[in-house]
matplotlib code that plots the C-alpha trace (Angstrom):
import matplotlib.pyplot as plt

x = [0.0, 1.4, 1.0, 1.8, 4.7, 4.9, 3.3, 4.2, 3.1, 6.2, 7.0, 8.6, 9.1, 11.7, 13.6, 15.0, 16.8, 18.6, 22.3, 22.7, 24.0, 20.9, 18.6, 20.3, 20.0, 16.3, 15.8, 17.4, 20.7, 19.3, 18.6, 15.0, 14.1, 12.7, 16.2, 17.7, 14.3, 14.5, 18.1, 17.0, 14.0, 16.4, 18.7, 16.0, 13.4, 14.5, 17.8, 16.4, 12.8, 12.1, 10.2, 10.2, 8.4, 7.8, 4.5, 4.6, 1.2, 2.3, 0.2, 1.9, 0.9, -2.6, -4.6, -8.1, -10.3, -8.6, -5.9, -2.7, 0.0, 3.5, 4.2, 7.7, 10.3, 12.8, 12.9, 16.0, 16.9, 17.6, 14.8, 14.5, 11.4, 9.2, 8.0, 11.4, 14.3, 16.6, 16.4, 15.7, 17.9, 19.2, 18.7, 19.6, 17.3, 17.4, 15.3, 13.4, 9.7, 7.1, 5.0, 3.4, 2.0, 1.0, -1.0, -2.6, -4.1, -6.2, -7.8, -9.5, -10.6, -14.1, -14.8, -14.2, -16.0, -13.1, -10.6, -6.8, -4.7, -1.1, 1.1, 4.5, 5.3, 9.1, 8.3, 5.8, 6.8, 8.0, 7.4, 9.4, 7.0, 8.5, 12.1, 12.8, 11.8, 13.7, 16.8, 16.9, 15.3, 15.9, 19.3, 21.6, 19.1, 17.9, 14.2, 11.3, 9.6, 6.1, 4.1, 0.4, -1.3, -4.0, -7.1, -8.0, -11.7, -11.9, -13.7, -12.7, -14.6, -12.8, -9.4, -10.4, -11.7, -8.4, -6.6, -8.8, -7.9, -4.2, -4.6, -6.3, -3.6, -0.9, -2.8, -3.1, 0.5, 3.7, 5.0, 5.9, 5.1, 6.0, 3.4, 4.7, 2.0, 4.0, 2.5, 1.6, -1.2, -2.8, -1.5, -2.1, 0.8, 1.5, 1.3, 4.5, 5.3, 4.9, 6.2, 9.9, 8.9, 7.6, 10.3, 11.5, 10.3, 8.8, 5.0, 4.2, 4.5, 1.7, -0.9, -3.4, -3.7, -6.8, -4.9, -2.0, -4.5, -6.2, -2.8, -1.7, -5.0, -4.4, -0.9, -2.0, -4.6, -2.0, 0.3, -2.6, -3.5, -7.0, -7.3, -11.1, -11.4, -9.3, -11.7, -14.8, -13.6, -12.4, -15.0, -13.8, -10.1, -10.8, -11.7, -7.9, -7.1, -4.9, -2.6, -4.4, -7.5, -5.4, -5.5, -2.1, -3.2, -6.6, -5.4, -2.9, -5.9, -7.9, -5.1, -4.7, -8.2, -9.4, -11.1, -10.0, -6.4, -5.0, -1.3, 0.3, 2.5, 6.1, 7.4, 10.4, 10.4, 8.9, 5.8, 7.2, 6.1, 7.0, 5.8, 2.5, 2.0, 2.1, 4.8, 5.7, 7.2, 5.2, 5.9, 3.4, 5.2, 3.3, 1.1, 1.0, -1.1, -0.5, -2.3, -6.0, -7.0, -8.8, -12.5, -14.3, -17.1, -20.1, -21.1, -24.7, -26.0, -25.6, -22.0, -20.9, -18.5, -19.3, -16.4, -14.8, -16.7, -14.7]
y = [0.0, 3.4, 6.6, 10.3, 10.8, 14.6, 17.6, 21.3, 24.5, 26.1, 29.3, 29.0, 32.7, 33.6, 35.6, 32.4, 31.6, 35.0, 35.3, 36.2, 39.7, 40.4, 39.1, 41.3, 44.3, 43.8, 43.3, 46.3, 44.5, 41.4, 37.8, 36.7, 34.0, 31.8, 30.7, 29.6, 28.1, 25.8, 24.8, 24.0, 22.0, 20.0, 19.3, 18.5, 16.7, 15.9, 14.3, 12.5, 11.5, 8.0, 8.6, 7.2, 9.9, 13.6, 14.8, 18.5, 20.1, 22.7, 25.9, 27.2, 24.3, 25.1, 22.5, 23.0, 19.9, 17.6, 17.3, 15.9, 14.0, 13.4, 9.7, 9.8, 7.3, 10.2, 13.9, 16.0, 19.1, 22.8, 25.1, 28.7, 30.5, 32.2, 34.5, 35.6, 34.4, 37.0, 35.2, 31.6, 30.7, 27.2, 25.7, 22.0, 19.4, 15.6, 13.3, 10.0, 9.9, 7.5, 6.2, 3.5, 5.9, 8.4, 5.8, 4.6, 8.0, 7.6, 4.5, 6.6, 9.7, 8.8, 7.3, 10.7, 12.6, 14.1, 13.5, 12.8, 11.8, 10.5, 11.8, 10.3, 12.5, 13.4, 16.8, 17.8, 21.2, 21.7, 24.7, 26.6, 25.8, 22.3, 23.1, 25.7, 23.4, 20.5, 22.7, 23.3, 20.1, 17.3, 17.6, 14.7, 12.8, 10.2, 10.4, 10.1, 13.4, 13.8, 16.9, 17.3, 20.2, 22.7, 22.4, 26.0, 25.3, 23.5, 24.6, 24.2, 21.0, 19.7, 20.4, 18.3, 15.5, 15.4, 15.3, 12.4, 10.4, 11.1, 10.1, 6.8, 5.9, 6.6, 4.5, 1.5, 1.7, 0.7, 4.3, 6.6, 10.0, 13.6, 16.2, 19.7, 22.3, 24.7, 28.1, 31.3, 32.6, 35.9, 36.6, 40.1, 41.8, 45.5, 47.2, 47.4, 51.0, 50.4, 46.9, 47.9, 49.9, 46.7, 44.1, 43.9, 40.9, 43.0, 42.1, 45.8, 45.5, 42.9, 44.3, 45.3, 45.2, 43.0, 40.4, 40.4, 39.8, 37.0, 35.3, 35.6, 34.1, 31.1, 30.7, 30.7, 28.0, 25.9, 26.2, 25.1, 22.2, 23.8, 22.7, 22.5, 26.2, 27.0, 24.8, 26.3, 29.9, 29.3, 31.6, 34.3, 33.7, 33.6, 37.4, 37.9, 35.9, 33.1, 31.7, 29.3, 29.5, 27.8, 24.6, 23.5, 23.6, 22.2, 19.2, 18.5, 18.7, 16.3, 13.7, 14.1, 13.8, 17.4, 18.5, 15.3, 16.4, 18.1, 18.0, 21.2, 23.2, 24.1, 27.4, 27.1, 30.8, 34.0, 35.3, 37.4, 39.7, 39.2, 42.2, 42.2, 38.4, 36.4, 33.8, 31.3, 27.8, 25.6, 21.9, 19.5, 16.5, 13.2, 13.2, 10.4, 7.7, 9.1, 11.5, 10.7, 8.7, 10.6, 10.8, 7.8, 9.7, 7.9, 10.0, 10.8, 10.3, 14.1, 14.0, 11.0, 11.4, 10.1, 8.2, 10.1, 13.4, 16.7]
z = [0.0, -1.0, 0.9, 0.9, 3.2, 3.1, 1.4, 0.9, -0.7, -2.2, -4.0, -7.4, -8.3, -11.0, -8.4, -6.8, -10.0, -10.3, -9.2, -5.5, -6.2, -8.4, -5.7, -3.1, -5.4, -5.8, -2.1, -0.5, 0.0, 1.7, 0.7, 0.1, 2.6, -0.2, -1.3, 2.1, 2.8, -0.2, 0.8, 4.3, 3.0, 0.8, 3.8, 6.3, 4.1, 0.6, 1.7, 4.7, 4.0, 2.7, -0.5, -4.1, -6.2, -6.1, -7.6, -8.5, -8.8, -11.3, -11.2, -14.4, -16.6, -17.9, -19.8, -21.0, -21.3, -18.8, -16.2, -17.6, -15.7, -17.1, -17.9, -19.4, -18.1, -18.0, -18.8, -19.6, -21.5, -21.2, -20.0, -21.1, -19.8, -22.3, -19.5, -18.2, -20.4, -18.8, -15.5, -16.5, -19.4, -20.5, -17.0, -17.3, -15.9, -15.9, -13.8, -13.9, -14.2, -12.9, -15.8, -13.6, -11.1, -13.8, -15.7, -12.5, -11.8, -14.9, -13.4, -10.8, -12.7, -13.8, -10.4, -9.0, -11.7, -13.5, -16.4, -15.9, -18.9, -18.7, -21.5, -22.3, -25.3, -25.0, -26.5, -23.9, -22.6, -19.0, -16.9, -14.3, -11.5, -11.8, -13.0, -10.4, -7.5, -9.0, -9.4, -5.6, -4.3, -6.8, -8.4, -7.6, -5.5, -8.1, -7.3, -9.7, -10.5, -12.0, -12.8, -12.9, -14.7, -13.8, -15.9, -16.5, -17.0, -13.6, -10.5, -6.8, -6.7, -9.9, -8.3, -5.3, -7.5, -9.4, -6.1, -4.9, -8.1, -7.4, -3.8, -4.7, -7.2, -4.6, -2.0, -4.3, -5.5, -3.7, -3.8, -1.0, -2.5, -1.7, -2.9, -3.8, -4.5, -6.6, -6.5, -4.7, -2.4, -3.6, -7.0, -8.4, -10.1, -10.2, -13.6, -15.6, -14.8, -11.1, -10.5, -10.2, -7.1, -5.5, -6.1, -2.5, -0.4, 2.4, 2.7, 2.7, -1.1, -1.4, -3.9, -1.2, 2.6, 2.2, 0.1, 2.6, 5.4, 3.5, 2.9, 6.5, 7.6, 5.4, 6.6, 10.2, 9.4, 7.6, 10.6, 12.9, 10.6, 10.0, 6.4, 6.8, 7.5, 4.3, 2.3, 3.8, 2.9, -0.6, -2.1, 0.2, -0.7, -4.5, -4.3, -3.9, -7.0, -5.6, -8.3, -10.7, -8.5, -5.7, -7.7, -6.5, -2.8, -3.6, -5.5, -2.7, -0.3, -2.3, -2.2, 1.6, 3.0, 2.7, 5.9, 7.7, 7.3, 10.4, 9.5, 10.9, 8.6, 9.3, 7.9, 5.6, 4.7, 5.8, 4.0, 1.2, -1.7, -5.3, -7.4, -5.6, -5.1, -1.8, -1.5, 1.2, 1.8, 4.2, 4.7, 6.2, 7.7, 7.8, 11.0, 13.4, 11.8, 8.4, 6.1, 5.8, 2.8, 0.0, 0.2, -1.4, -3.0, -4.6, -7.6, -8.4, -11.9, -12.5, -11.3, -13.4, -16.3, -19.7, -21.2, -24.0, -23.3, -23.7]

ax = plt.figure().add_subplot(projection="3d")
ax.plot(x, y, z, "-o")
ax.set_aspect("equal")
plt.show()
């Protein structure tokens, strides 16, 4: 029987890939805490935890008619970002995939009222929400890495359903899996002519006081293990435009029991700004007795998925 052995919500901002002197220049002569936070997470978790596969819930990978999960046996190449090639240029990556686990997720999609398709095409694009985290957390560790997309037509309930399918596939495998929800909290950028005034990490630069307060409330609930309250207030939080509709966190929640999950978050960075958006690293160690299993939901006729429908 497989299981989730750890989970995290992690910032992947382009700033972490800039040279140290550039980071210092953007941040009033100081290091952003996201970089040492990732280094500490690697030393304390990635290099010590017993796990087989990392699943990145990639908030930058938008699909439209289904969720997609990578199913290549291995991936390698050089990554240059279309969004910020000045800061992310020809970054080498090379890691094993987990085709067996990826294909298994598709066995549970219709049961959960959703669509998840494994894709093994070697030319499938890769995104920096995966590459940046692997650069810090995966290089040299010889672990399997898999990415799962965000379906841009999905709702909060759809993200939870996809997470349940992922959680069931993990449960019925022999894999120990680490889930990384790669993305931000509130996610509104300043306009171009203003954003260079707001590149420092101090939370005073978050796009609005209300967005900052909403982020801080969610962080406190994560630290307390109150995942239920975060789920119950998603409509409220969506007013502050969390990245990708908070799909990365919601899919992770679906795989780990949703409101039944009381795992307490450990801060691996301070809460920081990135040109208006809220960024943080929070790790959820496996609680005593393990993470709750995903909900086993019996679908009504109205919720059922027609095979082959788009």
